[in-house]
C-alpha positions in Angstrom: 20.6 0.6 -29.2 22.2 3.9 -28.3 20.4 7.5 -27.3 20.8 10.9 -29.3 19.7 12.6 -25.8 20.8 16.1 -25.5 20.5 17.9 -22.0 17.4 20.4 -21.9 18.8 22.5 -18.8 16.0 25.2 -19.8 13.0 22.3 -19.1 13.2 22.8 -15.6 9.5 24.4 -14.4 10.0 24.9 -10.8 7.0 24.4 -8.2 7.4 27.7 -7.2 6.7 29.2 -10.1 2.9 27.5 -10.1 -0.1 29.4 -8.1 -0.1 28.0 -4.5 -3.9 28.5 -4.4 -4.2 26.6 -7.6 -2.1 23.7 -7.0 -3.5 23.2 -3.4 -6.9 23.2 -4.6 -6.3 19.7 -6.4 -4.7 18.2 -3.5 -7.0 17.7 -1.1 -4.6 15.8 1.5 -1.4 14.7 1.9 1.0 17.3 2.9 3.4 15.8 0.9 2.6 17.1 -2.6 1.6 20.2 -1.0 2.8 23.3 -2.3 4.6 24.3 0.5 6.6 21.3 0.5 7.4 21.0 -2.6 8.1 24.8 -2.7 10.3 24.4 0.6 12.6 21.4 -0.7 13.2 23.6 -4.0 14.1 27.0 -2.2 16.1 25.3 0.1 18.4 24.2 -2.5 17.5 20.3 -1.7 16.1 19.9 -5.3 17.0 21.4 -8.6 20.8 22.5 -9.9 22.8 19.3 -9.5 20.5 17.2 -6.7 19.5 15.0 -9.6 16.0 16.2 -9.0 15.2 18.8 -11.8 11.4 20.2 -11.4 8.9 19.6 -13.7 5.8 20.7 -12.6 3.0 19.2 -14.9 -0.4 20.8 -15.2 -3.5 20.0 -17.4 -5.7 23.1 -18.7 -8.8 24.1 -19.8 -10.1 27.5 -20.5 -7.1 28.2 -18.5 -8.3 26.6 -15.1 -6.0 23.9 -13.9 -7.7 20.6 -14.0 -5.4 18.4 -13.2 -1.4 18.4 -12.1 1.7 16.6 -11.3 4.8 16.9 -9.4 6.9 15.7 -12.1 11.0 14.9 -12.1 13.7 14.6 -14.5 15.8 12.4 -12.1 19.4 11.5 -13.1 19.6 8.9 -10.3 17.3 6.3 -8.2 17.7 7.6 -4.6 15.2 9.4 -2.4 12.3 7.4 -4.3 11.6 4.3 -2.0 10.9 2.3 -5.1 13.8 0.5 -5.9 14.5 0.2 -9.9 18.1 -0.2 -9.4 18.0 -3.8 -11.0 16.1 -2.2 -14.2 18.6 0.3 -14.5 21.0 -2.1 -14.8 19.5 -4.1 -17.1 18.8 -1.1 -19.5 22.2 -0.1 -19.4 23.7 -3.2 -20.2 21.5 -3.4 -23.2 22.7 -0.4 -24.2 19.6 1.6 -23.3 20.5 4.8 -20.9 18.1 4.4 -17.8 18.5 8.2 -16.5 17.6 11.0 -16.7 14.0 9.4 -16.4 10.5 10.9 -16.1 9.2 10.1 -12.3 6.0 11.6 -10.8 6.4 11.5 -7.0 7.0 13.4 -3.6 10.5 13.9 -3.2 12.1 11.9 -0.2 9.1 10.5 1.1 7.5 6.8 1.2 4.1 8.1 1.8 0.9 7.4 -0.4 -1.2 10.2 -1.8 -2.2 11.6 -4.7 0.2 12.2 -7.4 -2.3 13.3 -10.4 -3.7 16.2 -8.7 -7.4 16.4 -9.6 -8.0 12.9 -10.9 -11.1 12.4 -8.4 -12.8 15.1 -10.0 -11.5 15.2 -13.1 -10.3 11.7 -14.2 -10.6 12.2 -18.0 -8.1 15.2 -17.9 -5.7 13.1 -15.8 -5.8 10.3 -18.2 -4.6 13.1 -20.9 -1.8 14.1 -18.3 -0.5 10.5 -17.9 -0.7 10.9 -22.2 1.4 14.0 -22.0 3.9 11.8 -19.8 4.3 8.9 -22.4 4.8 11.9 -24.9 7.2 13.4 -23.2 9.4 10.4 -22.8 9.7 10.1 -26.7 10.0 13.6 -27.2 13.1 13.9 -24.6 14.6 10.6 -25.9 13.8 8.9 -22.5 13.6 4.8 -21.3 11.1 5.2 -18.7 8.4 6.9 -16.8 7.3 6.1 -13.3 4.3 7.0 -10.5 5.2 6.4 -7.0 3.0 5.7 -4.2 0.1 6.8 -5.6 -3.7 7.0 -4.1 -6.8 5.1 -5.0 -8.0 7.7 -7.6 -4.7 7.6 -9.6 -4.2 3.7 -9.4 -7.6 3.7 -11.5 -6.4 6.0 -14.4 -2.9 4.5 -14.7 -4.7 1.0 -15.3 -7.0 2.6 -17.6 -3.7 3.8 -19.4 -1.9 0.4 -19.4 1.2 1.1 -16.9 2.8 -1.6 -15.3 1.5 -1.9 -12.0 3.9 -2.4 -8.7 3.0 -3.2 -4.8 4.9 -3.4 -1.5 4.2 -3.6 2.0 3.9 -0.6 4.4 3.2 -0.9 8.2 0.7 1.5 9.2 -1.1 1.9 12.5 -5.0 2.0 13.0 -6.8 4.3 15.6 -10.3 2.1 16.2 -10.8 4.6 19.1 -8.5 3.7 21.9 -9.6 6.0 24.8 -5.8 6.0 25.8 -2.4 4.1 25.4 -3.6 1.5 28.0 -6.7 0.5 25.8 -4.5 -0.1 22.9 -2.4 -2.6 24.8 -5.4 -4.0 26.2 -6.3 -4.9 22.4 -2.8 -6.8 22.1 -1.8 -10.7 22.6 -0.3 -11.2 26.0 3.6 -11.5 24.6 3.5 -8.0 22.3 2.0 -6.1 25.4 4.5 -7.3 27.9 7.4 -6.3 25.1 5.9 -2.9 24.5 5.6 -2.0 28.3 9.1 -3.3 28.8 10.8 -1.1 26.2 8.7 1.8 27.1 9.3 1.3 31.0 13.3 0.7 30.4 12.9 4.3 28.7 11.3 6.2 31.4 13.6 4.3 34.2 16.5 5.7 32.6 15.6 9.3 32.9 14.3 10.1 29.5 11.5 12.7 29.2 9.9 13.3 25.5 8.0 16.6 24.6 6.6 17.6 21.3 7.0 20.9 19.3 5.3 22.0 16.3 6.4 24.4 13.4 5.2 27.3 15.7 7.0 26.9 18.9 10.5 25.5 17.7 13.2 27.4 19.0 16.5 27.6 17.0 18.2 25.7 19.4 15.4 22.7 18.6 16.0 23.3 14.6 19.3 22.8 14.9 18.8 19.5 16.9 16.8 18.4 14.1 19.1 18.9 11.7 22.0 17.5 13.7 20.5 14.2 13.9 19.0 14.1 10.2 22.5 14.4 9.6 24.0 12.1 11.8 21.4 9.3 10.6 22.6 9.8 7.2 26.5 9.5 8.1 25.7 6.5 10.0 24.4 4.7 7.3 27.1 6.2 4.6 24.4 8.0 2.8 24.2 11.6 1.7 21.7 13.7 3.2 19.2 15.3 0.7 18.0 17.7 3.3 19.3 20.8 5.3 18.4 23.2 7.8 17.2 25.6 5.7 14.4 22.9 4.5 13.2 22.3 7.9 13.0 26.0 8.9 10.9 26.6 5.9 8.8 23.4 6.3 8.5 24.2 10.3 7.3 28.4 8.9 5.1 27.3 6.5 3.3 24.4 7.7 3.1 25.4 11.4 1.1 23.1 13.5 1.2 20.3 10.8 4.6 20.3 11.4 5.9 18.4 14.3 9.0 17.1 16.4 9.1 14.9 19.1 12.1 15.6 21.2 14.1 13.2 23.7 15.9 14.3 26.4 18.2 13.0 29.1 20.1 14.9 31.8 19.0 18.0 30.7 19.9 17.8 27.2 18.3 17.7 24.1 19.8 14.6 22.4 17.2 12.4 19.8 14.2 13.6 17.7 12.0 12.9 15.4 10.0 14.8 12.6 6.2 14.0 12.0 3.7 15.8 9.8 0.3 15.5 9.8 -3.3 16.6 8.5 -7.0 15.9 9.6 -6.7 12.2 9.9 -3.0 11.2 9.6 0.2 11.3 11.1 3.6 11.0 9.3 6.5 10.1 10.9 9.3 11.1 9.2 12.9 11.7 10.0 14.6 10.0 13.0 18.0 11.1 14.5 19.9 10.9 17.6 23.5 12.1 18.8 23.8 9.4 21.4 23.3 5.4 20.8 20.0 4.5 21.3 17.3 1.5 20.6 14.5 1.8 23.1 14.5 5.7 22.6 13.9 4.8 18.9 11.0 3.0 19.5 9.6 5.6 22.3 10.5 8.5 19.6 9.3 7.0 16.3 6.7 4.5 17.2 5.0 4.6 20.9 4.7 8.5 21.1 3.2 8.6 17.9 0.5 6.4 18.7 -0.2 8.4 22.0 -0.1 11.3 19.8 -3.0 10.0 17.7 -5.2 9.1 20.6 -5.0 12.5 22.3 -5.2 14.0 19.1 -8.3 11.7 17.2 -6.1 11.0 14.3 -7.0 7.9 12.7 -4.0 6.5 11.1 -0.2 6.6 11.6 2.3 6.0 9.2 5.7 5.8 10.6 7.9 5.6 7.5 8.9 2.5 5.1 9.9 -1.1 5.3 10.5 -2.6 9.0 8.5 -6.0 9.7 9.5 -5.5 13.2 7.0 -3.0 13.5 4.4 -5.4 13.1 4.8 -6.4 17.0 4.5 -2.9 18.0 1.0 -3.0 16.4 1.6 -1.9 12.7 0.1 -3.9 10.1 0.7 -4.4 6.6 -0.9 -2.2 4.1 -0.2 -2.4 0.2 1.5 0.7 -2.0 1.2 1.0 -5.5 3.9 2.4 -8.4 2.9 2.4 -12.0 5.4 2.2 -14.5 5.7 3.0 -18.4 9.0 1.7 -20.0 9.1 2.5 -23.7 11.3 -0.2 -25.1 8.9 -3.1 -26.0 11.5 -6.0 -25.0 12.6 -4.1 -21.8 8.6 -3.6 -21.0 8.2 -7.2 -21.2 10.9 -8.1 -19.1 9.9 -6.0 -16.4 6.7 -7.2 -16.6 7.3 -10.5 -16.0 10.0 -9.4 -13.3 6.9 -8.0 -11.5 4.5 -11.1 -11.7 7.3 -12.8 -9.9 8.0 -10.0 -7.5 4.4 -9.9 -6.8 3.8 -13.4 -6.1 6.6 -13.4 -3.6 5.5 -10.4 -1.6 1.8 -12.0 -1.6 3.4 -14.9 -0.1 5.0 -13.1 2.1 1.9 -11.1 3.4 0.1 -14.9 4.0 3.3 -15.5 6.6 2.7 -12.0 8.2 -0.6 -12.9 9.6 1.4 -15.3 12.0 2.9 -11.8 13.6 -0.3 -9.8 13.6 -0.3 -9.1 17.3 -3.7 -8.3 17.9 -6.4 -10.5 20.0 -8.9 -12.1 17.8 -12.2 -10.6 18.3 -14.9 -13.4 20.3 
């Protein structure tokens, strides 16, 4: 089965062309589908053009009012998504059905759950119409699939009603249950994880490392340079091409202000490592880590323990440090389910992926039961 697809470069609809207040009026929470984030990656050249992320801002209107919107993209690859469909792409291409480009609704480069059908909480029927438009786009553009990654509960209801295939995975989040300070948090842990955390923190501080927080309004040019260098080094270590650049970090810092945070690790008077965070009213989001020197415990301190400390001090309820990593469990982060939904145009391919998802889901549920044994918290009573 072959495709007669023709490229349509004029199809792009940049997010910067959408009114900021109208877009953000639909987005009650979630900095990574905030107009400022989407416009920053776009203006910095991290999406669009030859990036493989062609913006396609979708809106559902009524009487000239935007009721629902979606951060959609025409994707030429599957990088930067964190919902891995490489096996599906291979199967599709082996059957003579090109997997790319595909339609994707997502926060670029960001595995964080949040609203994806913006406004679905208030206008679920408009959201459903928007989903049906996505299905029509798959047909019209001669694509083979569409996906919605890391969607929230409101979106989940709409996409289940639409009949899309559902996929899930586990992430590891920390919950602030009203801790007074870091020692109060440690007191809730079992002996072994409490001892290990204390040992990791002691080694870092005894070795002379110091940490400070900066937000977007206080970052210096030198500190922004550090952020960009550390980010580049991390990608180079793993042989990957970096998706973001210094201009993006500068734009994000300027537009988000005190919602954009950097924890900087300094040793012997030199800034050598850092972690980038975002925050909203309830959550802290750990995003990008990097170091100019080889470290281990400094990573745990910068990316996990400093974040926990920050949440306790600021009264934030949740801390999401990023994707994957069962090692986070013994440091106080417990499994939470993330969801994505998928529309597959070809009936046979859809049925094959549906069976694949059933098998994957059974294994993930079984793995979740096994992870219960790693729970670091003392049992109540």
